[in-house]
C-alpha positions as CSV (number, residue, x, y, z in Angstrom):
1,M,-13.3,16.3,-26.1
2,K,-15.7,15.5,-23.4
3,A,-14.7,16.0,-19.8
4,V,-16.3,16.5,-16.4
5,G,-15.4,19.7,-14.5
6,V,-16.5,22.7,-12.5
7,F,-16.5,26.4,-13.2
8,A,-17.4,27.3,-9.6
9,F,-16.7,25.3,-6.5
10,G,-19.4,23.8,-4.4
11,G,-21.4,20.6,-3.9
12,P,-21.8,17.7,-6.3
13,E,-24.3,19.6,-8.3
14,V,-21.6,21.9,-9.7
15,L,-20.0,19.0,-11.7
16,R,-21.0,19.2,-15.4
17,V,-20.0,17.7,-18.7
18,V,-17.9,20.2,-20.6
19,D,-16.1,20.3,-24.0
20,V,-12.4,21.2,-23.8
21,P,-9.6,21.2,-26.3
22,E,-8.1,17.8,-27.1
23,P,-4.5,17.5,-25.9
24,H,-1.6,15.9,-27.7
25,A,1.5,14.1,-26.5
26,G,4.8,15.9,-26.7
27,P,8.3,14.6,-26.2
28,G,8.5,12.2,-23.2
29,E,4.7,11.9,-23.0
30,V,2.0,9.5,-23.9
31,R,-1.7,10.2,-24.5
32,V,-4.3,7.8,-23.0
33,R,-7.8,7.5,-24.4
34,V,-9.5,7.3,-21.0
35,H,-12.2,4.6,-20.6
36,A,-12.4,4.8,-16.8
37,A,-11.6,7.3,-14.1
38,A,-11.9,6.4,-10.4
39,V,-13.7,8.9,-8.0
40,S,-11.7,9.6,-4.8
41,P,-12.0,11.8,-1.7
42,S,-9.3,14.1,-3.2
43,D,-11.7,14.7,-6.1
44,T,-14.5,15.9,-3.8
45,L,-12.1,18.2,-2.0
46,M,-11.0,19.7,-5.3
47,R,-14.6,20.1,-6.5
48,A,-15.5,21.9,-3.2
49,G,-12.6,24.3,-3.5
50,H,-10.3,22.9,-0.8
51,V,-7.3,22.2,-3.2
52,P,-5.1,25.1,-4.3
53,L,-5.1,25.5,-8.1
54,P,-2.7,28.4,-8.7
55,G,-2.7,29.6,-12.3
56,V,-5.3,27.1,-13.4
57,K,-8.3,28.4,-15.3
58,P,-11.8,26.8,-15.2
59,P,-13.2,24.4,-16.0
60,Y,-11.3,22.5,-13.2
61,I,-11.2,18.8,-14.0
62,P,-10.7,16.4,-11.1
63,G,-9.4,12.8,-11.2
64,Q,-6.2,11.1,-10.1
65,D,-6.7,7.6,-11.6
66,A,-7.1,6.8,-15.3
67,A,-7.4,3.5,-17.2
68,G,-7.7,3.2,-20.9
69,V,-5.7,2.7,-24.1
70,V,-2.5,4.4,-25.4
71,D,-3.5,6.3,-28.5
72,E,-0.6,8.7,-29.1
73,I,3.1,8.7,-28.2
74,G,5.1,11.9,-28.3
75,Q,8.1,12.2,-30.6
76,G,11.3,10.9,-29.0
77,T,9.5,9.3,-26.0
78,V,11.4,6.4,-24.5
79,T,8.8,3.8,-23.4
80,G,8.0,0.2,-23.7
81,L,4.3,1.2,-24.4
82,R,2.8,1.0,-27.8
83,V,-0.3,2.5,-29.3
84,G,-3.2,0.2,-28.5
85,D,-1.8,-1.0,-25.2
86,R,-4.3,-1.1,-22.3
87,V,-2.9,1.0,-19.5
88,M,-3.5,2.6,-16.1
89,A,-2.0,5.8,-14.8
90,A,-1.7,8.2,-11.9
91,V,-2.8,11.7,-12.9
92,M,-2.1,15.1,-11.3
93,P,-5.3,17.2,-11.7
94,I,-4.0,20.5,-10.3
95,G,-2.0,21.4,-13.5
96,P,-3.3,23.3,-16.5
97,R,-4.3,20.1,-18.3
98,G,-6.6,19.0,-15.5
99,G,-7.3,15.5,-14.2
100,A,-8.6,12.1,-15.3
101,Y,-12.3,13.0,-15.7
102,A,-11.8,13.4,-19.5
103,E,-11.7,11.4,-22.7
104,H,-8.0,11.9,-23.1
105,V,-5.1,12.6,-20.7
106,V,-1.5,13.4,-21.6
107,L,1.1,12.2,-19.1
108,P,4.8,11.7,-18.7
109,A,5.5,8.2,-19.9
110,S,6.8,7.2,-16.4
111,W,3.4,7.8,-15.0
112,V,1.8,5.1,-17.1
113,T,2.1,1.3,-17.0
114,G,0.2,-1.6,-18.4
115,A,-3.2,-2.5,-16.9
116,P,-3.3,-5.8,-15.0
117,A,-4.0,-8.6,-17.4
118,G,-7.7,-9.7,-17.2
119,A,-8.8,-6.5,-15.4
120,S,-11.5,-4.3,-16.9
121,H,-10.8,-0.6,-17.4
122,A,-13.0,0.2,-14.4
123,E,-11.1,-2.3,-12.2
124,A,-7.7,-1.0,-13.4
125,A,-8.7,2.6,-12.6
126,T,-9.1,1.8,-8.9
127,L,-5.4,0.9,-8.4
128,P,-2.9,3.7,-9.2
129,M,-3.5,6.5,-6.7
130,N,-4.7,4.5,-3.7
131,G,-2.2,1.7,-4.5
132,L,0.7,4.1,-4.6
133,T,-0.6,5.9,-1.4
134,A,-0.6,2.6,0.4
135,R,2.8,1.7,-1.0
136,L,4.3,5.0,0.1
137,A,2.8,4.7,3.6
138,L,4.4,1.3,4.1
139,D,7.7,2.5,2.7
140,L,7.8,5.4,5.1
141,L,7.2,3.1,8.0
142,A,10.2,1.0,6.7
143,L,9.1,-2.2,8.6
144,S,10.7,-5.6,8.2
145,A,9.1,-8.9,7.5
146,G,7.6,-10.3,10.7
147,Q,6.9,-6.9,12.3
148,T,3.4,-5.8,13.0
149,V,1.5,-2.9,11.3
150,A,-1.9,-1.7,12.3
151,V,-4.4,-0.3,9.8
152,T,-7.4,1.9,10.5
153,G,-10.1,2.3,7.8
154,A,-9.1,-1.2,6.6
155,A,-12.3,-1.7,4.7
156,G,-11.7,1.3,2.5
157,T,-9.8,1.4,-0.7
158,F,-6.6,2.8,0.7
159,G,-6.8,0.6,3.8
160,G,-7.6,-2.5,1.8
161,Y,-4.6,-2.1,-0.4
162,L,-2.4,-1.4,2.6
163,V,-3.5,-4.6,4.2
164,Q,-2.7,-6.6,1.1
165,L,0.6,-4.9,0.3
166,A,1.7,-5.4,4.0
167,K,0.9,-9.1,3.7
168,A,2.9,-9.2,0.5
169,D,5.8,-7.6,2.4
170,G,5.6,-10.4,5.0
171,L,4.2,-8.2,7.8
172,R,1.7,-9.2,10.5
173,V,-1.4,-7.0,10.0
174,V,-4.0,-6.0,12.7
175,A,-6.9,-4.0,11.3
176,D,-10.1,-2.4,12.4
177,A,-13.6,-3.0,10.9
178,S,-17.3,-2.6,11.6
179,P,-19.2,-5.8,12.2
180,A,-20.5,-5.6,8.6
181,D,-16.9,-5.3,7.2
182,E,-15.1,-7.8,9.4
183,E,-15.4,-10.7,6.9
184,L,-14.2,-8.5,4.1
185,V,-11.1,-7.3,6.1
186,R,-10.2,-10.9,7.1
187,A,-10.6,-11.9,3.4
188,L,-8.1,-9.1,2.5
189,G,-5.6,-10.9,4.7
190,A,-5.6,-9.2,8.1
191,D,-4.2,-11.5,10.8
192,A,-6.4,-9.9,13.5
193,V,-9.5,-7.7,13.3
194,V,-10.7,-5.4,16.0
195,A,-13.8,-3.2,16.3
196,R,-13.4,0.2,14.8
197,G,-13.9,3.5,16.7
198,D,-12.1,6.4,18.3
199,D,-10.8,4.1,21.1
200,V,-9.4,1.5,18.6
201,A,-5.9,2.1,20.0
202,A,-6.8,0.1,23.2
203,R,-8.1,-2.8,21.1
204,F,-4.9,-2.8,19.0
205,R,-3.0,-3.0,22.3
206,D,-5.1,-6.0,23.3
207,V,-3.8,-7.8,20.2
208,A,-0.3,-6.4,20.4
209,P,0.4,-5.6,24.1
210,A,3.9,-4.2,23.5
211,G,2.5,-1.9,20.8
212,V,2.5,-2.2,17.0
213,D,5.7,-1.4,15.1
214,G,3.9,0.9,12.7
215,L,0.4,2.2,12.1
216,A,-1.4,3.7,9.0
217,D,-4.3,5.9,9.9
218,G,-6.5,5.4,6.9
219,A,-9.6,6.4,9.0
220,L,-8.1,9.8,9.9
221,I,-8.7,9.1,13.6
222,G,-5.8,11.3,14.6
223,A,-3.8,11.7,17.8
224,S,-5.6,9.2,19.9
225,V,-4.6,6.2,17.7
226,V,-0.9,6.9,18.3
227,A,-1.3,5.1,21.7
228,A,-1.3,1.8,19.8
229,V,2.3,2.3,18.6
230,R,5.3,1.0,20.6
231,D,8.0,3.4,21.7
232,G,10.2,4.2,18.7
233,G,7.6,3.0,16.2
234,G,6.1,5.0,13.4
235,V,2.7,6.3,12.2
236,T,1.6,7.7,8.9
237,A,-1.0,10.4,8.3
238,L,-2.9,11.0,5.1
239,R,-4.0,14.6,5.8
240,G,-0.9,16.0,7.5
241,T,1.0,14.9,10.6
242,G,-0.4,17.8,12.6
243,S,-3.5,15.7,13.1
244,L,-1.3,13.2,15.1
245,G,-0.4,15.6,17.8
246,V,3.1,16.3,19.1
247,P,5.6,13.4,18.6
248,E,6.4,11.6,21.8
249,R,8.0,8.3,23.0
250,G,10.4,8.4,20.1
251,I,7.5,7.7,17.6
252,T,8.1,9.1,14.1
253,H,5.3,10.8,12.3
254,H,5.2,10.5,8.5
255,D,3.2,12.6,6.2
256,V,2.0,10.6,3.1
257,Y,2.0,12.8,0.0
258,V,1.2,10.4,-2.9
259,P,2.5,12.7,-5.7
260,D,6.0,11.9,-4.3
261,Y,5.5,8.5,-6.1
262,F,4.0,9.8,-9.3
263,G,6.6,9.0,-11.9
264,E,8.0,6.1,-9.9
265,W,7.2,3.6,-12.7
266,D,8.6,0.6,-10.9
267,K,6.3,1.2,-7.9
268,L,3.2,1.4,-10.2
269,D,4.2,-1.6,-12.3
270,R,4.7,-3.7,-9.2
271,L,1.1,-2.9,-8.3
272,R,0.1,-4.2,-11.7
273,R,2.0,-7.5,-11.1
274,L,0.5,-8.0,-7.6
275,A,-3.0,-7.5,-9.1
276,E,-2.3,-10.1,-11.7
277,T,-1.3,-12.6,-9.1
278,G,-4.3,-11.9,-7.0
279,A,-2.3,-10.5,-4.1
280,V,-4.1,-7.2,-4.6
281,T,-7.8,-7.1,-5.1
282,L,-9.4,-4.6,-7.5
283,R,-12.8,-3.5,-6.1
284,V,-15.4,-1.5,-8.1
285,A,-18.3,-0.3,-6.1
286,G,-20.2,1.1,-9.1
287,T,-19.8,2.7,-12.5
288,F,-21.4,5.8,-13.9
289,P,-21.5,7.7,-17.2
290,P,-19.9,11.2,-17.1
291,E,-23.4,12.8,-16.8
292,E,-23.9,11.1,-13.5
293,A,-20.7,12.3,-11.9
294,P,-22.7,14.4,-9.3
295,E,-24.4,11.2,-8.1
296,A,-21.0,9.4,-7.8
297,H,-19.7,12.3,-5.6
298,R,-22.9,12.2,-3.5
299,L,-22.5,8.5,-2.8
300,L,-18.8,8.8,-2.0
301,E,-19.4,11.7,0.4
302,A,-22.3,9.8,2.1
303,G,-19.8,7.2,3.3
304,G,-19.8,3.5,3.5
305,T,-18.6,2.8,0.0
306,R,-16.5,-0.3,-0.3
307,G,-14.3,-0.2,-3.4
308,R,-14.1,2.6,-5.8
309,L,-16.9,4.4,-7.7
310,V,-15.8,4.9,-11.3
311,L,-16.7,7.1,-14.2
312,E,-16.7,5.4,-17.6
313,F,-16.0,7.4,-20.8
């Protein structure tokens, strides 16, 4: 089958279309004929050699989000899915089977749910990994309806989903944005929008003088943003809590590791339902054939992408 992978780590140019053996579903598994795979920052890190791949042999195949059609169900697998169903799935690319940049992926049935009704394959592929990451970040903060959460990087895919999921949870959302993205972030549902930048904590405090109850640092600002959080509040980090400095003022630091939610079928399916109601917006920034995967990686690493770039198989 056709896949996109790397034999040696490096820049986008090392990505190439490869032919690999076609996998088949075993007990407890389903196989998805992939029609779309979203491109994420985690994929670029894997391609560059910054993700441990113990025991995995090349070609290394990235991709944490897949959308397509179920075309095989393993013997004895308990699932509500049927062959022919349109689905989306979270994928773990660090195993021997590789990631979502391939014509077929085989996954535990609990990692797969129906695609949102009316969504294209490309749109559905933008939701699983970033949606689950945003859901986990909010769950770790454990805020109650009416409390305030701050979001950095709110115009990005993770940040945008977090804004919308927070609003669905009944939270007040303060978010950052560049002037060009302010209208977008407001449209996503943010109650207040401040200018982005390393000193954004002070601007969050202007909106919430007592400090926000929780903060999700999607922009990876790090320790300086913790000043926006009230004593006893919480903050989530996407690349390790060490970036947030030493905990102080009773603030709890939470490390968001999205594979903790892979297999949490109810979390993934709730994202589907929210997308169907319009509470969550599926944003595709551009689509590419597998042969143009290097260009998709270059564009993502250049910054400024709003929505997800997607490979279509």
